[in-house]
C-alpha positions as CSV (number, residue, x, y, z in Angstrom):
1,M,248.6,184.3,64.8
2,D,249.8,185.4,61.4
3,S,247.4,187.9,59.6
4,S,249.3,188.1,56.4
5,P,246.4,187.0,54.1
6,F,244.4,190.0,55.3
7,Q,247.2,192.3,54.3
8,E,246.9,191.2,50.7
9,S,243.2,192.3,50.7
10,N,242.1,195.6,49.2
11,Q,239.6,196.0,52.0
12,Y,242.3,197.6,54.1
13,A,242.4,200.6,51.8
14,S,238.6,200.6,51.6
15,V,238.3,200.9,55.3
16,N,240.8,203.7,55.4
17,R,238.8,205.6,52.8
18,L,235.7,205.1,54.9
19,L,237.5,206.6,57.9
20,H,238.5,209.7,55.9
21,W,235.4,211.7,56.6
22,R,235.2,211.3,60.4
23,V,238.6,212.5,61.5
24,S,237.0,214.5,64.3
25,L,235.0,211.6,65.6
26,P,235.6,211.2,69.4
27,H,238.0,208.4,70.3
28,G,238.9,208.0,66.6
29,K,241.8,205.5,67.2
30,Y,239.5,203.3,69.4
31,F,236.9,203.1,66.6
32,H,239.7,202.6,63.9
33,D,241.1,199.6,65.8
34,K,237.6,198.1,66.4
35,I,236.5,198.5,62.8
36,M,239.7,197.2,61.4
37,K,239.2,194.1,63.5
38,K,235.6,193.7,62.3
39,H,236.6,194.0,58.6
40,S,239.1,191.2,58.8
41,E,237.4,188.6,56.6
42,S,240.3,186.2,56.3
43,F,242.0,184.3,59.0
44,A,245.3,182.6,59.0
45,Y,246.2,179.6,61.2
46,T,249.6,178.4,62.3
47,G,250.7,175.5,64.4
48,K,250.9,177.7,67.5
49,K,248.8,176.9,70.5
50,S,248.5,180.5,71.7
51,Y,245.4,181.2,69.6
52,N,243.1,183.5,71.5
53,M,240.0,185.1,70.0
54,D,238.5,188.2,71.7
55,N,235.3,187.4,73.7
56,L,235.2,183.8,72.5
57,E,234.5,181.1,75.1
58,E,235.4,177.6,74.1
59,G,232.6,175.0,74.6
60,N,231.8,171.6,73.2
61,C,231.6,172.8,69.7
62,D,233.0,170.0,67.5
63,I,231.9,171.1,64.1
64,M,233.0,168.0,62.3
65,A,235.7,165.4,62.3
66,I,237.9,165.6,59.2
67,D,241.5,164.7,58.4
68,M,243.1,168.0,57.3
69,T,246.5,166.5,56.7
70,Q,245.6,166.4,53.0
71,W,245.4,170.1,53.0
72,K,248.5,171.9,51.6
73,P,250.0,175.1,53.1
74,H,248.2,178.3,52.0
75,T,245.0,176.4,51.5
76,I,241.9,178.6,51.1
77,L,238.7,177.5,52.8
78,L,235.5,179.0,51.6
79,A,232.4,179.0,53.9
80,P,229.5,181.3,54.6
81,A,230.5,184.3,56.7
82,H,228.1,183.4,59.5
83,Y,229.9,180.1,60.0
84,H,233.4,181.5,60.3
85,N,233.6,181.7,64.1
86,A,232.6,178.1,64.5
87,L,235.1,177.0,62.0
88,R,237.9,179.1,63.6
89,M,237.3,177.3,66.9
90,E,237.3,173.9,65.2
91,L,240.3,174.6,63.0
92,T,242.3,176.0,65.9
93,K,241.8,172.7,67.8
94,Q,242.8,170.6,64.8
95,S,245.5,172.8,63.2
96,A,248.6,171.4,64.8
97,G,251.3,171.6,62.1
98,M,249.1,173.3,59.6
99,Q,250.4,176.5,58.1
100,H,248.4,179.5,56.8
101,I,244.8,178.2,56.2
102,T,242.9,181.2,55.0
103,L,239.2,181.3,55.8
104,L,237.1,183.4,53.4
105,S,233.5,183.8,52.4
106,L,232.7,183.3,48.7
107,S,232.2,187.0,48.1
108,A,235.5,187.9,49.9
109,F,237.3,185.3,47.7
110,F,236.4,187.3,44.6
111,K,236.9,190.7,46.2
112,R,240.5,189.8,47.0
113,R,241.1,189.3,43.3
114,I,238.9,192.1,42.0
115,G,240.7,194.9,43.7
116,E,238.6,198.1,43.8
117,A,235.1,196.8,43.5
118,K,232.3,198.7,41.8
119,D,230.2,200.4,44.4
120,R,226.6,199.2,44.3
121,I,225.2,202.6,45.4
122,D,227.1,204.4,42.7
123,V,225.7,201.9,40.1
124,L,222.1,202.5,41.4
125,L,222.6,206.3,41.2
126,Q,223.8,205.9,37.6
127,Y,220.7,203.8,36.9
128,R,218.5,206.6,38.4
129,E,220.1,209.3,36.2
130,M,219.5,207.2,33.1
131,M,215.9,206.4,34.1
132,K,215.1,210.1,34.6
133,R,215.5,210.5,30.8
134,F,213.7,207.2,29.9
135,D,210.3,207.6,28.2
136,S,208.3,205.1,30.2
137,V,204.7,204.2,29.8
138,I,204.2,201.3,32.1
139,Y,206.6,202.0,34.9
140,S,206.6,205.8,34.9
141,S,205.5,206.2,38.5
142,I,208.2,204.0,40.0
143,I,211.0,204.0,37.5
144,T,213.3,206.2,39.6
145,S,212.4,204.6,42.9
146,L,215.1,202.7,44.9
147,D,213.1,199.5,45.0
148,F,212.6,199.4,41.2
149,L,216.3,200.1,40.6
150,E,217.4,197.5,43.1
151,Q,215.3,194.8,41.4
152,C,216.8,195.8,38.0
153,Y,220.3,195.7,39.5
154,A,219.7,192.2,40.9
155,M,218.4,190.9,37.6
156,I,221.3,192.4,35.6
157,Q,223.7,190.8,38.1
158,D,222.1,187.4,37.4
159,M,222.1,188.0,33.7
160,K,225.8,188.7,33.7
161,L,226.5,185.8,36.0
162,Y,224.6,183.2,34.0
163,G,225.6,184.7,30.6
164,I,222.1,185.8,29.6
165,P,222.2,188.5,26.8
166,V,219.5,191.1,26.7
167,E,218.2,189.6,23.5
168,E,216.9,186.5,25.3
169,L,214.6,188.5,27.7
170,P,210.9,187.9,27.1
171,Q,208.8,190.6,25.4
172,H,205.4,189.0,24.9
173,T,203.5,191.7,26.8
174,L,203.8,195.5,26.8
175,A,205.2,195.4,30.3
176,Q,207.9,192.8,29.3
177,A,208.7,194.8,26.2
178,E,209.3,198.0,28.1
179,M,211.3,196.1,30.8
180,K,213.5,194.7,28.1
181,R,214.2,198.2,26.8
182,I,215.0,199.4,30.3
183,L,217.4,196.6,31.0
184,A,219.0,197.1,27.6
185,Q,219.9,200.7,28.6
186,L,221.1,199.7,32.1
187,Y,223.0,196.6,31.1
188,P,226.1,198.3,29.7
189,I,226.8,200.1,33.0
190,P,229.7,198.2,34.7
191,T,228.8,196.3,37.9
192,V,230.8,194.2,40.3
193,Q,229.7,191.1,38.3
194,D,231.6,192.4,35.3
195,Q,234.7,192.5,37.5
196,E,233.9,189.0,38.7
197,N,233.6,187.7,35.2
198,E,237.1,189.0,34.5
199,V,238.3,187.0,37.6
200,W,236.7,183.9,36.1
201,K,238.8,184.4,33.0
202,Q,241.9,184.5,35.2
203,L,240.8,181.5,37.2
204,S,240.1,179.4,34.1
205,V,243.9,179.8,33.2
206,E,245.3,179.5,36.7
207,G,242.9,176.9,38.3
208,V,241.9,176.8,41.9
209,H,243.5,173.7,43.2
210,D,244.3,175.2,46.6
211,V,240.6,176.0,47.4
212,W,238.3,173.9,49.6
213,I,234.6,174.7,49.9
214,L,232.5,173.8,52.9
215,E,229.3,172.0,52.1
216,Q,226.6,174.3,53.4
217,L,223.3,176.1,52.4
218,Y,224.1,178.5,49.6
219,S,222.0,180.8,47.3
220,A,221.3,179.6,43.8
221,Q,223.8,182.1,42.5
222,D,226.5,181.0,44.9
223,S,225.8,177.3,44.1
224,Y,226.4,178.1,40.5
225,R,229.7,179.8,41.4
226,I,230.7,176.7,43.4
227,Q,230.0,174.4,40.5
228,R,232.3,176.5,38.4
229,L,235.0,176.5,41.0
230,C,234.8,172.7,41.3
231,A,235.2,172.4,37.6
232,L,238.4,174.4,37.9
233,G,239.9,172.1,40.6
234,A,238.3,173.2,43.9
235,D,237.4,170.5,46.4
236,I,234.3,170.2,48.5
237,W,234.6,169.7,52.3
238,K,231.7,167.3,52.8
239,L,229.6,167.3,55.9
240,P,229.4,164.1,57.9
241,V,226.3,162.0,57.2
242,H,224.4,160.6,60.1
243,T,221.1,158.8,60.7
244,P,220.1,161.1,63.5
245,H,217.8,160.2,66.4
246,I,214.7,162.2,65.6
247,T,212.2,163.8,67.9
248,Y,209.2,165.6,66.3
249,T,206.9,167.6,68.6
250,K,204.3,170.3,68.6
251,S,203.2,172.9,71.2
252,M,200.3,175.3,71.6
253,N,202.3,178.4,70.7
254,K,205.9,179.4,70.3
255,R,206.3,180.5,73.9
256,K,205.3,177.1,75.2
257,E,207.5,175.5,72.5
258,T,210.5,177.5,73.8
259,E,209.6,176.7,77.4
260,A,209.4,173.0,76.6
261,L,212.9,173.1,75.1
262,A,214.3,174.9,78.1
263,Q,212.7,172.4,80.5
264,M,214.0,169.4,78.4
265,I,217.5,170.7,78.7
266,I,217.3,170.9,82.4
267,Q,215.3,167.6,82.9
268,Q,217.6,165.6,80.7
269,N,220.7,167.3,82.2
270,R,222.0,168.3,78.8
271,S,224.9,170.6,78.1
272,A,223.7,173.7,76.4
273,S,226.9,173.9,74.4
274,D,225.9,170.6,72.7
275,L,222.9,172.3,71.1
276,H,222.7,174.2,67.8
277,I,219.2,175.9,67.7
278,M,217.9,177.0,64.3
279,V,214.8,179.1,64.1
280,C,212.5,179.2,61.1
281,D,211.0,182.5,62.3
282,P,213.4,185.3,63.4
283,S,210.9,186.4,66.1
284,Y,212.0,183.4,68.1
285,Q,215.4,184.9,68.9
286,P,214.3,187.5,71.6
287,L,211.9,184.9,73.0
288,I,214.7,182.3,73.4
289,T,216.9,184.9,75.0
290,Q,214.1,185.8,77.5
291,V,213.1,182.2,78.4
292,F,216.6,180.8,78.6
293,E,217.7,183.7,80.8
294,R,214.8,182.9,83.2
295,Y,216.0,179.2,83.3
296,H,219.6,180.3,83.7
297,I,220.6,178.5,80.5
298,P,223.5,180.1,78.6
299,V,222.7,181.1,75.0
300,S,224.3,183.0,72.1
301,I,222.3,184.6,69.3
302,L,224.9,184.3,66.5
303,S,223.6,187.2,64.4
304,Q,220.5,189.3,64.2
305,M,219.5,191.7,61.4
306,R,217.9,194.8,62.7
307,G,217.3,198.4,61.7
308,D,220.1,200.8,62.1
309,S,219.3,203.6,64.6
310,L,221.9,206.0,63.1
311,S,220.4,205.5,59.6
312,A,217.1,206.4,61.1
313,K,218.6,209.6,62.5
314,A,220.1,210.5,59.1
315,V,216.7,210.1,57.5
316,L,215.1,212.4,60.1
317,L,217.8,215.1,59.5
318,L,217.3,214.9,55.7
319,R,213.5,215.0,56.2
320,Y,214.0,218.1,58.3
321,V,216.1,219.7,55.6
322,C,213.2,219.0,53.1
323,D,210.3,220.0,55.3
324,R,211.6,222.4,58.0
325,D,208.6,221.7,60.3
326,M,208.2,221.4,64.1
327,A,206.9,217.8,63.9
328,T,210.2,216.6,62.4
329,L,212.2,218.7,64.9
330,I,210.3,217.0,67.7
331,E,211.2,213.6,66.3
332,L,214.9,214.7,66.1
333,L,214.8,215.5,69.8
334,E,212.9,212.3,70.8
335,Q,215.4,210.2,68.9
336,A,218.3,212.1,70.6
337,V,219.7,213.3,67.3
338,I,220.1,216.7,68.9
339,Q,221.5,216.8,72.4
340,V,220.2,219.9,74.2
341,P,219.2,220.7,77.8
342,H,215.5,220.4,78.8
343,R,214.7,218.4,75.7
344,K,211.6,216.8,77.1
345,E,210.3,220.1,78.4
346,F,210.7,221.6,74.9
347,C,208.7,218.8,73.3
348,D,206.0,219.1,76.0
349,Y,205.8,222.8,75.5
350,V,205.5,222.6,71.7
351,Q,202.9,219.9,71.8
352,L,201.0,221.6,74.6
353,F,200.7,224.9,72.8
354,G,201.0,223.9,69.2
355,K,204.1,226.0,68.5
356,Q,205.6,226.3,65.1
357,L,209.2,227.1,64.1
358,S,208.4,230.8,63.6
359,D,206.4,231.3,66.9
360,P,207.8,233.2,69.9
361,F,208.2,231.3,73.2
362,D,206.7,233.9,75.5
363,H,202.9,233.8,75.4
364,V,202.4,232.1,78.8
365,R,204.4,234.8,80.6
366,A,202.2,237.4,78.8
367,H,199.1,236.0,80.4
368,T,200.0,235.4,84.0
369,K,196.8,236.5,85.6
370,I,195.2,234.0,87.9
371,T,191.6,233.0,86.9
372,Q,189.0,230.6,88.1
373,L,190.4,228.0,85.6
374,L,194.1,228.9,86.0
375,S,195.5,228.5,89.5
376,E,198.7,230.1,90.8
377,D,200.4,226.7,90.9
378,E,199.4,225.8,87.3
379,L,200.6,229.2,86.0
380,Q,203.9,228.9,87.8
381,R,204.4,225.4,86.3
382,L,203.6,226.7,82.8
383,C,205.9,229.7,83.1
384,G,208.7,227.4,84.3
385,L,208.0,225.1,81.4
386,E,208.2,228.0,79.0
387,E,211.5,229.3,80.4
388,R,213.1,225.9,80.0
389,A,211.7,225.5,76.5
390,Q,213.2,228.8,75.5
391,I,216.6,227.7,76.8
392,S,216.3,224.5,74.8
393,W,215.2,226.3,71.7
394,E,218.2,228.6,71.8
395,A,220.5,225.6,72.1
396,I,218.7,223.9,69.2
397,L,219.2,226.9,66.9
398,I,222.9,226.8,67.7
399,Q,223.2,223.1,66.8
400,L,221.2,223.4,63.7
401,A,222.9,226.5,62.4
402,P,225.3,224.6,60.1
403,L,222.3,222.8,58.6
404,H,220.3,226.1,58.1
405,E,223.3,228.0,56.7
406,A,224.6,225.2,54.4
407,K,225.2,226.3,50.8
408,G,225.3,223.5,48.3
409,A,225.2,219.8,48.6
410,S,228.7,219.3,50.0
411,E,228.1,221.7,53.0
412,L,224.6,220.2,53.6
413,L,225.8,216.6,53.8
414,E,228.8,217.6,55.9
415,A,226.4,219.4,58.3
416,V,224.3,216.2,58.5
417,D,227.4,214.1,59.1
418,Q,228.5,216.5,61.9
419,L,225.2,216.2,63.7
420,L,225.3,212.4,63.4
421,R,228.8,212.3,64.8
422,M,227.7,214.5,67.8
423,S,224.9,212.0,68.5
424,I,227.2,209.0,68.9
425,H,228.4,207.9,72.3
426,P,232.2,207.3,72.3
427,K,231.8,203.6,73.0
428,E,229.1,202.8,70.5
429,E,231.2,200.7,68.2
430,K,228.3,199.6,65.9
431,A,227.2,203.2,65.6
432,A,230.6,204.2,64.5
433,H,230.7,201.4,61.8
434,S,227.2,202.5,60.7
435,L,228.5,206.1,60.4
436,L,231.2,205.0,58.0
437,T,228.6,203.2,55.9
438,L,226.5,206.4,55.8
439,Q,229.5,208.5,54.9
440,D,230.2,206.2,52.0
441,I,226.6,206.6,50.8
442,F,226.9,210.4,51.1
443,R,230.1,210.4,49.1
444,S,228.6,208.3,46.4
445,F,225.5,210.5,46.3
446,L,227.2,213.8,46.2
447,P,227.9,214.0,42.4
448,Y,224.3,213.2,41.7
449,Y,222.7,215.8,44.0
450,K,221.1,218.4,41.7
451,E,217.9,219.5,43.4
452,M,216.1,219.2,46.8
453,A,213.9,216.4,45.4
454,D,217.0,214.2,45.1
455,L,217.2,214.0,48.9
456,S,214.2,211.7,48.9
457,F,216.3,209.1,47.1
458,L,219.1,209.6,49.6
459,M,216.6,209.0,52.4
460,E,215.5,205.7,50.7
461,L,219.2,204.6,50.6
462,C,219.7,205.4,54.3
463,E,216.5,203.6,55.3
464,K,217.7,200.4,53.6
465,T,220.8,200.4,55.7
466,K,220.7,197.4,58.1
467,L,223.0,196.2,60.8
468,T,223.8,192.6,61.6
469,R,224.4,192.2,65.3
470,Q,226.9,189.5,66.1
471,A,227.2,187.7,69.4
472,E,229.8,189.2,71.7
473,V,230.4,186.0,73.6
474,Y,230.1,182.5,72.1
475,C,228.9,180.2,74.9
476,G,226.1,177.8,75.7
477,A,223.5,177.0,73.0
478,W,224.1,178.7,69.7
479,V,221.1,180.1,67.9
480,S,220.9,180.9,64.2
481,E,218.3,181.4,61.5
482,L,217.3,178.7,59.1
483,S,218.7,180.8,56.2
484,K,222.1,180.7,58.0
485,P,222.3,177.2,59.4
486,L,225.1,175.7,61.4
487,A,226.0,172.2,60.5
488,A,227.5,169.1,62.1
489,G,227.6,168.6,65.8
490,S,225.8,166.7,68.5
491,T,222.3,168.0,68.5
492,C,220.3,170.2,66.2
493,V,217.0,171.9,67.4
494,L,214.7,173.3,64.7
495,L,212.0,175.5,66.1
496,G,208.9,177.0,64.4
497,C,208.8,174.4,61.6
498,T,205.4,175.4,60.3
499,Q,204.2,175.2,56.7
500,K,204.6,179.0,56.4
501,N,208.2,179.1,57.7
502,Y,209.8,175.8,56.4
503,P,211.6,175.2,54.1
504,A,211.5,178.9,53.3
505,F,212.6,178.3,49.7
506,P,213.6,181.7,48.2
507,L,211.3,182.3,45.3
508,Q,211.8,184.9,42.7
509,T,209.3,187.7,43.5
510,G,208.7,191.3,42.4
511,L,209.1,192.5,38.8
512,F,211.2,189.5,37.9
513,D,209.1,186.7,39.4
514,E,209.1,183.0,38.7
515,A,206.7,183.5,35.7
516,Y,209.2,186.0,34.2
517,V,212.4,184.1,34.6
518,K,210.7,180.9,33.5
519,E,210.8,182.4,29.9
520,I,214.6,182.9,30.0
521,A,216.4,180.0,28.6
522,N,219.6,180.0,30.5
523,Y,218.1,181.0,33.9
524,P,218.0,178.1,36.4
525,T,214.5,176.7,36.6
526,M,212.6,176.8,39.9
527,D,212.6,173.0,40.0
528,Q,216.4,172.9,39.7
529,R,216.8,175.5,42.4
530,Y,214.3,173.9,44.7
531,R,215.9,170.4,44.5
532,E,219.3,171.8,45.1
533,Y,218.1,173.9,48.0
534,M,216.3,171.0,49.7
535,A,219.3,168.7,49.2
536,Q,221.6,171.3,50.9
537,L,219.2,171.8,53.7
538,K,218.9,168.0,54.3
539,N,222.7,167.6,54.3
540,C,222.9,170.3,57.0
541,L,220.2,168.8,59.2
542,F,221.4,165.2,58.8
543,S,225.0,166.1,59.7
544,Y,223.9,166.0,63.4
545,E,223.7,162.9,65.6
546,E,220.3,164.0,67.0
547,L,217.6,166.1,65.5
548,L,214.8,167.8,67.5
549,V,212.1,169.4,65.4
550,S,209.0,171.2,66.7
551,Y,206.4,173.7,65.7
552,P,203.5,175.7,67.3
553,F,200.1,174.6,66.1
554,G,198.6,177.9,67.1
555,D,199.5,181.5,67.8
556,Y,198.6,184.0,70.5
557,E,195.5,185.1,68.6
558,G,194.1,181.6,68.3
559,N,194.9,181.1,64.6
560,A,196.0,177.6,63.6
561,N,199.4,176.7,62.0
562,E,199.9,173.7,59.8
563,S,202.9,171.5,60.1
564,S,205.4,171.7,57.2
565,L,204.6,169.0,54.6
566,E,208.3,168.8,53.6
567,M,209.3,168.2,57.2
568,D,206.6,165.5,57.6
569,Q,208.0,163.8,54.5
570,L,211.6,164.2,55.5
571,L,211.1,162.7,59.0
572,A,208.4,160.2,57.9
573,K,206.5,160.6,61.2
574,R,203.9,162.8,62.8
575,A,204.5,165.4,65.5
576,Q,203.6,164.4,69.1
577,L,202.1,167.0,71.5
578,L,204.6,168.4,74.0
579,E,203.5,170.8,76.7
580,P,205.8,172.4,79.3
581,L,205.2,171.9,83.0
582,T,203.2,174.8,84.5
583,M,204.8,176.1,87.6
584,Y,203.4,179.0,89.6
585,R,204.7,180.5,92.8
586,S,202.8,183.2,94.6
587,L,205.0,186.2,95.5
588,P,202.9,188.6,97.6
589,L,204.2,192.1,97.4
590,R,204.2,194.5,100.4
591,Y,205.1,198.1,100.0
592,E,206.2,199.5,103.4
593,I,208.3,202.3,104.7
594,N,209.7,202.5,108.2
595,E,208.5,204.9,110.8
596,A,211.4,207.3,110.5
597,S,210.9,207.7,106.8
598,A,207.2,208.1,107.2
599,R,207.8,211.0,109.7
600,T,210.3,212.6,107.3
601,L,207.9,212.4,104.4
602,F,204.5,213.3,106.0
603,V,205.1,215.1,109.4
604,H,206.4,218.7,109.3
605,E,206.8,220.5,112.7
606,G,204.6,217.9,114.4
607,V,201.7,218.4,111.9
608,I,200.3,216.3,109.1
609,R,198.6,218.5,106.5
610,G,195.9,217.2,104.3
611,S,192.3,217.3,103.2
612,I,189.4,215.0,103.3
613,S,190.0,213.8,99.8
614,S,193.7,212.9,100.7
615,L,192.5,210.8,103.6
616,E,190.1,209.0,101.3
617,T,192.9,208.5,98.9
618,Y,195.0,206.8,101.6
619,V,192.2,204.4,102.4
620,R,191.6,203.5,98.7
621,C,195.3,203.3,97.7
622,P,198.2,203.9,100.2
623,F,200.7,203.8,97.4
624,S,198.9,206.6,95.5
625,Y,198.9,208.6,98.7
626,F,202.6,208.0,99.1
627,L,203.4,209.2,95.6
628,K,201.2,212.3,95.8
629,Y,201.5,213.5,99.4
630,G,204.8,211.9,100.4
631,L,207.0,212.3,97.3
632,R,205.0,215.3,96.2
633,L,204.8,214.1,92.6
634,K,202.7,216.3,90.5
635,E,200.3,215.0,87.8
636,P,201.0,216.1,84.2
637,I,199.5,219.5,83.2
638,D,195.9,219.1,82.2
639,Y,195.6,221.0,79.0
640,H,192.3,219.4,78.0
641,F,189.0,220.8,79.3
642,S,188.5,217.9,81.7
643,Q,185.7,217.1,84.3
644,S,187.7,219.0,87.0
645,R,187.6,222.2,84.9
646,I,183.9,221.7,84.2
647,G,183.3,221.4,88.0
648,T,185.4,224.4,88.8
649,L,183.5,226.6,86.3
650,S,180.1,225.3,87.4
651,H,181.0,226.1,91.1
652,Y,182.1,229.6,90.0
653,I,178.9,230.4,88.1
654,L,176.7,229.3,91.1
655,E,178.9,231.3,93.5
656,Q,178.5,234.4,91.4
657,A,174.7,233.8,91.2
658,V,174.4,233.5,95.0
659,S,176.5,236.5,95.7
660,R,174.4,238.7,93.3
661,Y,170.9,237.5,94.0
662,G,171.0,235.6,97.4
663,K,168.1,233.1,97.7
664,E,166.9,234.2,94.3
665,Y,170.1,233.1,92.6
666,T,168.2,230.7,90.3
667,R,166.7,233.7,88.6
668,I,170.0,234.7,87.0
669,S,169.6,235.4,83.3
670,V,170.8,233.2,80.5
671,Q,172.9,236.2,79.2
672,E,174.7,236.6,82.5
673,V,175.6,233.0,82.7
674,A,176.8,233.1,79.0
675,D,178.9,236.2,79.7
676,L,180.5,234.7,82.8
677,L,181.3,231.5,80.8
678,N,182.7,233.5,77.9
679,E,184.9,235.6,80.1
680,E,186.6,232.6,81.8
681,L,186.9,230.5,78.7
682,E,188.6,233.4,76.8
683,K,191.1,233.8,79.6
684,L,191.9,230.0,79.5
685,S,192.2,230.0,75.7
686,D,194.7,232.9,75.8
687,V,197.1,230.4,77.5
688,Y,195.9,227.1,76.0
689,V,195.6,228.3,72.4
690,L,194.7,224.9,71.0
691,L,191.3,225.2,72.8
692,K,190.2,228.2,70.7
693,D,188.6,226.2,68.0
694,R,186.6,224.2,70.6
695,L,185.4,227.2,72.6
696,P,182.0,227.7,70.9
697,I,181.0,224.1,71.3
698,L,182.4,224.0,74.9
699,Q,180.5,227.2,75.8
700,Q,177.2,225.9,74.5
701,R,177.5,222.6,76.3
702,L,178.4,224.2,79.6
703,L,175.6,226.7,79.2
704,D,173.0,224.0,78.7
705,H,174.5,222.0,81.6
706,I,174.4,224.9,84.1
707,L,170.9,226.1,83.1
708,S,169.7,222.5,83.6
709,N,171.2,222.5,87.1
710,L,169.6,225.9,87.9
711,N,166.2,224.6,86.9
712,D,166.6,221.6,89.3
713,L,167.8,224.0,92.1
714,D,164.9,226.4,91.5
715,E,162.5,223.6,92.3
716,A,164.4,222.7,95.4
717,E,164.6,226.4,96.6
718,A,160.8,226.8,96.2
719,H,160.3,224.3,99.1
720,S,163.1,225.5,101.3
721,H,163.1,228.1,104.1
722,L,166.9,228.2,104.3
723,T,168.9,231.1,102.9
724,P,172.4,230.9,101.4
725,T,174.9,232.5,103.8
726,A,178.4,231.4,102.5
727,C,179.9,230.0,99.3
728,E,183.3,228.4,98.9
729,Q,183.8,228.7,102.7
730,E,187.5,227.9,103.5
731,F,188.1,226.0,106.8
732,Y,190.9,224.6,108.9
733,Q,190.6,222.1,111.7
734,L,193.2,220.6,114.0
735,L,192.8,217.1,115.3
736,D,195.1,215.6,118.0
737,M,196.7,212.2,117.2
738,E,199.2,209.9,118.9
739,D,202.7,210.9,119.9
740,G,201.9,214.6,119.9
741,I,201.2,214.7,116.2
742,Q,198.3,216.9,114.9
743,L,196.3,216.4,111.8
744,R,195.5,219.7,110.1
745,L,192.6,219.5,107.8
746,H,192.0,222.1,105.1
747,G,189.2,222.4,102.6
748,F,186.4,224.4,101.0
749,I,182.7,224.0,101.6
750,D,180.8,224.6,98.4
751,R,177.8,226.3,100.1
752,M,176.1,226.7,103.5
753,D,172.4,227.6,104.0
754,E,170.8,228.4,107.3
755,N,167.9,229.9,109.2
756,K,167.4,230.4,113.0
757,D,166.8,226.6,113.5
758,F,168.7,224.7,110.8
759,L,172.0,224.5,109.0
760,R,172.5,222.9,105.6
761,I,175.7,221.8,103.9
762,I,175.6,221.6,100.1
763,D,178.4,220.0,98.1
764,Y,178.0,220.2,94.4
765,K,178.5,216.8,92.6
766,S,178.5,215.9,89.0
767,S,176.6,212.7,89.6
768,I,174.2,211.1,92.1
769,K,175.8,210.3,95.5
770,E,174.3,208.2,98.3
771,L,175.6,208.3,101.8
772,K,176.2,204.7,103.1
773,E,177.1,203.7,106.7
774,T,179.5,201.0,105.5
775,Q,181.4,203.5,103.3
776,V,181.5,206.1,106.2
777,F,183.0,203.6,108.7
778,A,185.4,202.4,106.0
779,G,186.8,205.9,105.7
780,L,185.6,206.4,102.1
781,Q,182.8,209.0,102.8
782,L,184.1,211.4,105.4
783,Q,183.6,214.7,103.6
784,L,180.0,215.5,104.5
785,L,180.4,214.5,108.2
786,I,183.6,216.6,108.6
787,Y,182.0,219.6,106.9
788,A,178.9,219.3,109.2
789,L,181.1,219.1,112.3
790,Y,183.0,222.2,111.3
791,A,179.8,224.1,110.4
């Protein structure tokens, strides 16, 4: 394989410049080789049969039958970039005797001739600097925003492409008049279209007789360029024209639509590699992957546009520079921008206690006294959490030191770049490519950074960075979006063909909408663009021998979808209902552990330790018992004032009342109860500082609750001859079981009353309880009986 056409391109130098900033990136040569391979936009073919493309599986992918003998050596083939791999496979099979056929996208064709292209980011930054000084009335609130400047850039690019002078812009309203003044100021700034226009002058002299252009779906701007190339001698590689066998169906929702397609492939014994699937809605792509994987049908998603995780990390770092708050720091840790030990514990500690950047990490260890509401186990867990959070905080300060100590824009952006590089795994190829893009943005932005407020614009630039994920292996059914269609082959499947998603004609929207461009004489009319778009789309669809079209007539929420009017007219038929077969197979799940494992987990020195509540837990849910008492998993720390804390505090108040006043415990004063509550709540709030603001309300509610209980108990005590003799009575009891194993029960009895003839067990409950025989024999109400037997 001869790669000489790529060596003529200026992209090689561009890639090396991108690599300049990340010399210390781990595995730099690995990334360099991968990125150089990714940036190769041209492809040269020879007559050799040894062609081998990395990760490319050859299937039944006949793109089209065409006689290429009419092509001369060094022919240039222009086609959309998403279509290149399919073409490479086809050209490889048909290229016997052909020499140096160079495959390029339309944009790459002009870049090869332009040389050093004007950087779009740099142009936008120049626009922003100029708009800072513009006296705007209508657009003053948005005139320096990225979205506004990008729309202006796109309009100026179109004006320069179509040869529209500023004087022809409409100015019938105040908004149009101000927009004309804005564009008049921005128009002289050189853009890549100015460079392209110089290329057109060269081409008009040289001609382009060695260029072939694949008939495909192009934007209105690219269609205009193709017309000009054809006028200069380029040829069109026409798609084959078929009268395809058409199937038009509808399903209840897009999942059933996808299921029906998968079942059709299996039932009709089709080869997945014969299918090109185009989706009108990008949300179909993960659904197809999921369903086809379940049916074991190979599938390749050719490309997916998604947000860039590294760009999101860059935005978080820049936001931290601007705000310097704990909330942003937590996001940096959660997104793994900063790699430190005990990262989760640090986040839990900060959120648990509301810590800020300037707060010390020692307040729990300063309040280690056990109270009614703070057990020894809970305090130990909190102290351990605080110690690990302190270790993590020290590591965070070390990593963020270059960011905190940066002086000037250059040092600041280099510190951000360093942190981003540290967050990349050595084998994350796409992250490395994304880093190069971000470094290019930083380099362009650097001369325009004058104040901290400028960083917000840099954040906007980073947020707009998107990644296109290409298929790693090409096999089975190929899936692409409607905006990037494949063309020519055996069978085309078009999914999601609703009125909303098809034909998806790209209208002019935003500041320069259809109403605006309609008033510009040389701008292509919407009718012209629509007719050309629909003709291209029809050519792509009718280049297949079979066409399967479907749409969902509803969504998951029950909303109705309408079929596409354009598709109804194109196919001249109505969709038929197609529902997938419903197949269910019951798979009962059994969670069991063997006897040896059970003994290891639950029996220690011949004894099973537990409580009445643990036995009831086992009866209700053995799996929950296994997690809590077998694996010893602890529940998350309860920093809210939950029902369990309310119960603990109520028990404590009643215990204190009984110990002080005996049978007259209900006579305890309101002030005594309030003092006891206040003392315990203050101790709790010393540790859980976020509860301080809620204390007055909590204290009043608890006071009312306890006084109400005392009133009820006062009426009961008036008719009782029993005297309280014990509160929070701890007990142990051994019960013999099989195989020499003993069950050791442990618990606390809330209260025991007695006289010379009777004994009473009282268990305080927060709600009404009723003892039922069925529940007792089911093992769900054992507590009262066990307590009575012990007493």
